C-alpha positions in Angstrom: -73.2 46.4 28.4 -75.2 49.1 30.3 -73.6 51.9 28.2 -74.3 50.0 24.9 -77.9 49.4 25.9 -78.4 53.0 26.9 -77.0 54.3 23.7 -79.0 51.9 21.5 -82.3 52.3 23.4 -82.3 55.8 24.9 -84.6 55.8 28.0 -86.8 58.7 29.1 -84.8 61.3 30.8 -82.2 62.0 28.1 -81.3 65.6 27.8 -80.6 65.1 24.1 -81.9 61.8 22.9 -80.5 62.4 19.3 -77.1 63.0 20.7 -77.2 60.0 22.9 -76.0 61.8 26.0 -77.6 60.3 29.2 -78.9 62.5 32.0 -76.5 62.5 35.1 -79.3 61.0 37.2 -79.3 58.0 34.9 -75.7 57.0 35.5 -75.1 53.5 36.9 -74.8 53.1 40.7 -71.4 53.5 42.1 -71.4 50.0 43.6 -72.4 48.3 40.3 -69.0 46.5 40.0 -68.5 45.6 43.6 -67.9 41.9 44.3 -67.9 41.2 40.5 -65.8 38.2 39.5 -65.5 37.2 35.8 -66.4 33.6 35.1 -64.8 33.4 31.6 -61.9 35.8 31.4 -60.8 36.8 27.8 -57.1 37.3 27.6 -55.9 40.0 25.2 -52.3 40.8 24.2 -49.4 39.1 26.0 -50.1 36.3 28.4 -50.6 37.4 32.1 -47.9 37.0 34.6 -48.6 34.0 36.8 -47.4 36.0 39.8 -50.3 38.5 39.4 -53.2 36.0 39.2 -56.7 37.4 38.4 -58.8 38.0 41.4 -61.0 35.0 42.2 -60.1 33.2 39.0 -57.9 30.1 38.7 -55.1 30.6 36.3 -55.1 28.5 33.1 -52.8 25.5 33.7 -50.0 25.3 31.1 -49.5 22.1 29.1 -47.3 19.7 31.0 -43.6 20.0 30.1 -43.9 23.5 28.4 -43.9 25.7 31.5 -40.2 25.4 32.1 -39.5 26.0 28.4 -41.1 29.4 28.6 -38.1 30.8 30.5 -35.7 29.8 27.7 -37.6 31.5 24.7 -40.9 32.3 23.3 -44.0 31.0 25.1 -45.0 27.6 23.7 -47.4 27.3 26.6 -49.3 30.4 25.4 -49.4 28.9 21.9 -50.7 25.7 23.4 -53.7 27.6 24.9 -54.4 29.1 21.5 -54.2 25.7 19.8 -56.7 24.2 22.2 -59.2 26.9 21.4 -59.0 26.5 17.6 -62.0 25.3 15.8 -62.3 23.9 12.3 -60.9 26.1 9.5 -63.2 28.8 8.2 -64.8 28.0 4.9 -63.1 29.4 1.9 -64.7 31.4 -0.9 -64.8 28.3 -3.0 -66.6 26.3 -0.2 -69.2 29.0 0.2 -69.8 29.2 -3.6 -70.2 25.4 -3.7 -72.7 25.4 -0.9 -74.8 28.2 -2.5 -74.7 26.4 -5.9 -76.0 23.2 -4.3 -78.7 25.0 -2.5 -79.8 26.7 -5.7 -79.8 23.3 -7.4 -82.2 21.9 -4.9 -84.3 25.0 -5.1 -84.7 24.6 -8.9 -85.3 20.8 -8.8 -88.7 19.2 -8.9 -87.5 16.4 -6.7 -87.1 16.4 -2.9 -84.3 14.8 -0.9 -86.8 12.3 0.7 -88.0 11.1 -2.7 -84.5 10.6 -4.2 -83.5 8.7 -1.0 -86.6 6.5 -1.4 -85.6 5.7 -5.0 -82.1 4.7 -3.7 -83.7 2.6 -1.0 -85.8 0.7 -3.5 -82.7 0.2 -5.6 -80.7 -1.2 -2.7 -83.5 -3.6 -1.9 -83.5 -4.8 -5.4 -79.8 -5.3 -5.5 -79.8 -7.3 -2.2 -82.6 -9.5 -3.6 -80.4 -10.4 -6.6 -77.3 -11.0 -4.5 -77.9 -14.6 -3.3 -77.9 -16.2 -6.8 -75.1 -14.1 -8.3 -71.4 -14.6 -8.8 -70.9 -11.8 -6.3 -71.8 -13.9 -3.3 -69.2 -16.7 -3.7 -66.6 -14.2 -4.9 -67.0 -11.9 -1.8 -67.3 -14.9 0.5 -64.0 -16.3 -0.8 -62.3 -12.9 -0.5 -63.5 -12.1 3.0 -63.9 -15.5 4.5 -67.5 -14.8 5.5 -70.8 -14.7 3.8 -72.0 -11.1 3.6 -75.6 -12.0 2.9 -77.8 -10.0 5.3 -74.9 -8.2 6.9 -76.7 -5.1 8.5 -73.9 -2.7 7.9 -72.6 -3.7 4.5 -75.8 -4.6 2.7 -74.1 -6.3 -0.1 -76.0 -6.5 -3.4 -75.7 -7.4 -7.0 -76.6 -5.4 -10.1 -77.7 -7.8 -12.9 -76.0 -7.8 -16.2 -79.1 -6.8 -18.2 -79.3 -3.3 -19.7 -82.6 -2.3 -18.2 -83.2 -4.8 -15.4 -83.3 -2.2 -12.7 -85.1 0.4 -14.8 -87.9 -2.1 -15.5 -88.2 -2.9 -11.8 -88.3 0.7 -10.7 -91.0 1.6 -13.3 -93.2 -1.1 -11.8 -92.6 0.6 -8.4 -93.9 3.9 -9.7 -90.5 5.6 -10.1 -90.3 8.0 -13.1 -87.4 8.2 -15.5 -86.5 11.7 -14.3 -86.4 10.4 -10.7 -84.1 7.5 -11.8 -81.8 10.0 -13.5 -81.8 12.4 -10.6 -81.0 9.7 -8.1 -78.1 8.4 -10.4 -79.3 4.8 -10.6 -79.9 5.1 -14.4 -78.3 6.9 -17.3 -79.1 7.7 -20.9 -77.5 5.7 -23.6 -76.2 7.2 -26.9 -79.5 6.0 -28.5 -81.5 8.1 -26.0 -82.7 4.9 -24.2 -82.7 4.8 -20.4 -80.4 2.0 -19.1 -79.1 0.9 -15.7 -75.9 2.6 -14.5 -74.6 -0.5 -12.7 -74.5 -3.7 -14.6 -73.0 -7.1 -13.6 -71.4 -5.6 -10.5 -71.2 -6.4 -6.8 -72.7 -3.3 -5.3 -72.6 -1.6 -1.8 -74.7 1.4 -0.7 -73.0 4.7 0.2 -74.8 5.9 3.4 -74.8 8.9 5.6 -76.9 9.1 8.8 -78.9 6.1 7.6 -79.7 7.7 4.2 -78.5 5.9 1.1 -76.9 8.6 -1.1 -75.6 6.4 -3.9 -73.7 3.2 -4.7 -70.3 1.8 -5.4 -69.9 -1.2 -7.6 -67.1 -3.7 -8.3 -67.0 -5.2 -11.7 -66.7 -9.0 -12.4 -63.2 -10.2 -11.3 -62.6 -11.8 -14.7 -63.2 -8.6 -16.6 -60.4 -6.3 -17.5 -60.1 -2.8 -18.9 -60.0 -4.2 -22.4 -63.4 -5.8 -22.1 -65.3 -2.5 -22.2 -66.8 -3.4 -18.8 -66.1 0.0 -17.3 -63.7 0.8 -14.5 -62.8 -1.6 -11.7 -64.9 0.5 -9.3 -67.8 2.6 -10.4 -69.6 5.2 -8.2 -72.9 6.9 -8.5 -72.4 10.0 -10.7 -72.6 13.4 -9.0 -76.3 14.0 -8.0 -78.2 16.3 -5.8 -77.8 13.8 -3.0 -74.3 12.4 -3.7 -71.0 14.3 -4.2 -68.1 11.9 -4.1 -65.5 14.4 -2.9 -67.7 15.2 0.2 -68.7 11.7 1.3 -66.8 8.8 2.8 -67.7 5.2 2.1 -68.3 4.0 5.6 -68.7 0.2 6.3 -70.3 0.6 9.6 -71.7 3.1 12.2 -69.2 5.6 13.4 -70.2 5.7 17.0 -68.2 6.6 20.1 -67.0 3.0 20.5 -65.7 2.5 17.0 -62.4 4.0 15.6 -62.5 5.1 11.9 -59.7 3.5 9.8 -58.9 5.4 6.6 -58.0 3.1 3.7 -57.6 3.5 -0.1 -60.5 1.4 -1.5 -63.9 0.0 -0.7 -62.7 -3.6 -0.4 -60.0 -2.5 2.1 -62.7 -0.7 4.1 -64.8 -3.8 4.3 -61.8 -5.9 5.3 -61.0 -3.5 8.2 -64.6 -3.7 9.5 -64.7 -7.5 9.4 -61.3 -7.8 11.1 -62.1 -5.2 13.7 -65.2 -7.0 15.2 -66.9 -3.7 15.9 -63.8 -2.0 17.3 -62.8 -0.4 13.9 -64.9 0.8 11.0 -63.2 1.1 7.6 -63.8 4.3 5.6 -62.6 5.1 2.2 -62.7 8.0 -0.3 -64.6 7.3 -3.4 -62.6 7.8 -6.6 -60.4 10.6 -5.1 -57.8 11.1 -2.5 -58.9 12.2 1.0 -60.5 15.7 0.9 -61.0 18.5 3.3 -64.8 17.9 3.3 -64.2 14.2 4.3 -61.8 15.3 7.1 -64.4 17.8 8.3 -67.0 15.0 8.3 -64.9 12.9 10.6 -64.3 15.9 12.8 -68.1 16.6 13.1 -68.6 13.0 14.2 -66.2 13.6 17.0 -63.5 11.2 15.9 -60.2 13.0 16.4 -57.8 10.0 16.4 -58.5 8.1 13.2 -56.1 5.4 12.0 -54.5 5.6 8.5 -54.1 2.1 7.0 -53.0 2.8 3.4 -51.3 0.1 1.3 -47.8 -0.8 2.2 -46.3 0.3 -1.1 -45.0 3.6 -2.6 -48.4 5.0 -3.4 -49.7 4.0 0.0 -46.9 5.7 1.9 -47.4 8.9 -0.1 -51.1 8.7 0.5 -50.5 8.5 4.3 -48.3 11.6 4.1 -51.0 13.4 2.2 -53.7 12.3 4.6 -51.7 13.7 7.5 -51.8 17.2 6.1 -55.5 16.9 5.2 -56.5 15.7 8.7 -54.5 17.8 11.0 -56.0 21.2 10.2 -59.3 19.8 11.5 -57.9 18.9 14.9 -57.2 15.3 14.1 -54.2 13.4 15.6 -54.1 10.4 13.2 -52.3 7.2 13.9 -50.8 4.8 11.4 -51.1 1.0 11.0 -47.9 -0.5 9.7 -48.8 -3.4 7.3 -46.4 -6.0 5.9 -44.6 -4.8 2.8 -46.6 -5.1 -0.4 -49.9 -5.8 1.2 -53.2 -4.0 1.8 -56.1 -4.7 4.2 -58.1 -6.6 1.7 -55.1 -8.8 0.7 -54.5 -9.7 4.3 -58.1 -10.9 4.8 -58.1 -12.8 1.5 -55.0 -14.7 2.4 -56.2 -15.7 5.9 -54.1 -13.1 7.8 -56.9 -11.2 9.4 -55.1 -11.4 12.7 -52.1 -9.6 11.3 -54.4 -6.8 10.2 -56.1 -6.7 13.6 -52.7 -6.5 15.4 -51.5 -3.7 13.1 -54.6 -1.7 13.9 -54.2 -2.4 17.6 -50.6 -1.3 17.7 -51.0 1.8 15.4 -48.7 4.6 16.5 -49.0 8.3 15.9 -48.5 9.0 12.2 -46.5 12.1 13.1 -43.8 9.9 14.6 -43.5 7.9 11.4 -43.2 11.0 9.3 -40.4 12.3 11.6 -38.6 9.0 11.2 -38.9 9.3 7.5 -37.3 12.7 7.5 -34.3 11.6 9.5 -33.9 8.4 7.4 -33.8 10.2 4.0 -32.6 13.8 4.6 -29.5 15.5 5.9 -29.7 16.1 9.6 -30.2 19.9 9.5 -32.9 19.6 6.8 -34.6 16.7 8.5 -34.8 18.7 11.8 -36.7 21.6 10.1 -39.0 19.2 8.3 -39.6 17.2 11.5 -40.5 20.3 13.5 -43.0 21.2 10.8 -44.7 17.9 11.4 -44.6 18.3 15.1 -46.2 21.8 14.9 -49.3 20.2 13.5 -49.7 17.8 16.5 -51.6 18.4 19.7 -49.7 20.5 22.3 -49.1 17.5 24.6 -46.8 16.0 22.0 -44.5 19.1 21.5 -42.1 18.7 24.4 -41.5 15.0 24.1 -41.0 15.3 20.3 -38.6 18.3 20.7 -36.5 16.4 23.2 -36.4 13.4 20.8 -35.1 15.6 17.9 -32.6 17.3 20.2 -31.1 13.9 21.2 -30.9 12.9 17.5 -29.0 16.1 16.7 -27.1 16.6 19.9 -28.4 20.2 20.1 -30.0 22.1 23.1 -33.7 21.6 23.3 -34.2 25.3 23.9 -32.9 26.1 20.4 -35.4 23.7 18.8 -38.2 25.1 21.0 -37.6 28.6 19.5 -37.9 27.2 16.0 -40.9 25.1 16.9 -42.6 28.2 18.4 -42.5 30.0 15.1 -43.9 27.0 13.2 -46.7 26.5 15.8 -47.5 30.2 15.7 -47.9 30.1 11.9 -50.1 27.0 12.2 -52.3 28.6 14.8 -52.7 31.7 12.6 -53.7 29.7 9.4 -53.8 25.9 9.8 -55.1 25.3 6.3 -52.4 27.5 4.7 -49.7 25.8 6.7 -50.9 22.4 5.6 -51.1 23.5 2.0 -47.5 24.5 2.1 -46.6 21.0 3.3 -48.8 19.4 0.7 -46.9 21.2 -2.1 -43.8 19.2 -1.0 -45.5 15.8 -1.1 -43.9 15.1 -4.5 -40.5 15.5 -2.8 -41.5 12.9 -0.3 -42.6 10.6 -3.1 -39.2 10.9 -4.7 -37.5 10.1 -1.4 -39.5 7.0 -1.0 -38.9 5.9 -4.6 -35.2 6.4 -4.3 -35.1 4.5 -1.0 -37.0 1.6 -2.6 -34.6 1.5 -5.6 -31.6 1.5 -3.3 -33.1 -1.3 -1.3 -33.6 -3.4 -4.4 -30.0 -2.8 -5.5 -28.6 -3.7 -2.1 -30.6 -7.0 -2.2 -29.3 -7.9 -5.6 -25.7 -7.0 -4.7 -25.8 -9.0 -1.5 -26.9 -12.3 -3.2 -24.1 -14.9 -3.2 -22.5 -15.8 -6.5 -23.3 -19.4 -7.4 -20.7 -21.4 -9.4 -21.1 -24.7 -11.2 -18.8 -27.5 -9.9 -19.9 -30.1 -12.4 -18.4 -28.4 -15.5 -15.1 -29.6 -17.0 -12.0 -27.6 -16.2 -11.3 -25.3 -19.2 -7.9 -25.7 -20.9 -5.8 -22.5 -20.6 -5.5 -20.6 -23.9 -2.2 -19.4 -25.2 -1.2 -16.0 -24.0 -2.3 -13.1 -26.2 -1.1 -9.5 -26.4 -4.1 -7.1 -26.2 -3.8 -3.7 -27.7 -5.7 -1.4 -25.3 
């Protein structure tokens, strides 16, 4: 640091200031480095030998269970140190371009974030005022077993069926048409008339840090796709405030005492929050699968062990697989709640089995363990081992040794052989977590095919195992004369 400072800010006394050559009298004192002890050593190249510890510095403790493995092959312990130091993935070029585009959009907009948030707040208040006398209240009460009126976290509301009910209300509150359009609470009809975006729907606000960014609405349960009533769930369109691929629908406050539970839909998220009694908060993507931005949002909130509680069907199992590879690059170690076959969180609450949902969340096990079991259940042993090690390479270092021993016992192979293979996969993950995860995501369709084949085989086995029923009350048939059959 002294040499850099001297070269960048030449002091008086240089023989040749332009050349940057210091005068001999200005050299640092000979005892400058005496008694110096680094407080945060930076290790470069190969890991140091534990026998030659740095002077005055405690060596970094290796991860439990990996120290002995180092003598048998490449250093997993060193890779564990690297893994613990990894942050979130660097933004891609697409991420940066998206951020710049949104900043430019705000810069060119006549509206401020505060004003659009205020329009959304007025809209939410209006919807909540309409909720008490609507069909939405008894429908949601029957579905969740509790009246959501006045619930501080959910803020249930109802968007009236009229074409311009909200638009008329907001005009009286001094909100302009351009502000309604910019906030996404109104849209322009084919006639050019301004109309409400949400009509005849149970509505919930989409919030972030207490700010209402938009809304999600559920259509009347008696309506179908043939009634031209719009999709089953409708979100606020993309606005300056709301981008559905970035924001999770959270049904509570994600504080340190609450565990986020990732589900597939808004109703499932509400069911989780109600069943969790403050211990769990349901979160759901909005019209998309889980995205990198949503995984990063959970990471920024400090929640590294979310629970994945997708539906217990083919689509839900594939979604859980995909969620794993989206979450792990951001340092998450997700768990998985095993629900009864053919159910989802909202169904369990609606059928009075909230306790079953709560127990599934309480006993959630690491999602990685379930993915490893799936590989060994549906793949040949050698192929399953490689795929299982890929799953393990994305987990925290404290899981590596136990998982390696488990696979070794399944295969009857030396654990040292698997550690060598795991080291290469871990090293590749440490070098580029997002790239390694994308490689695994490209194989999700193969996982889907395996699940589908397993379900089909299960159905066939069930049919074949049914006993053959015979009628005993029918008359005994008279034998027919023998015939010669020409085959």
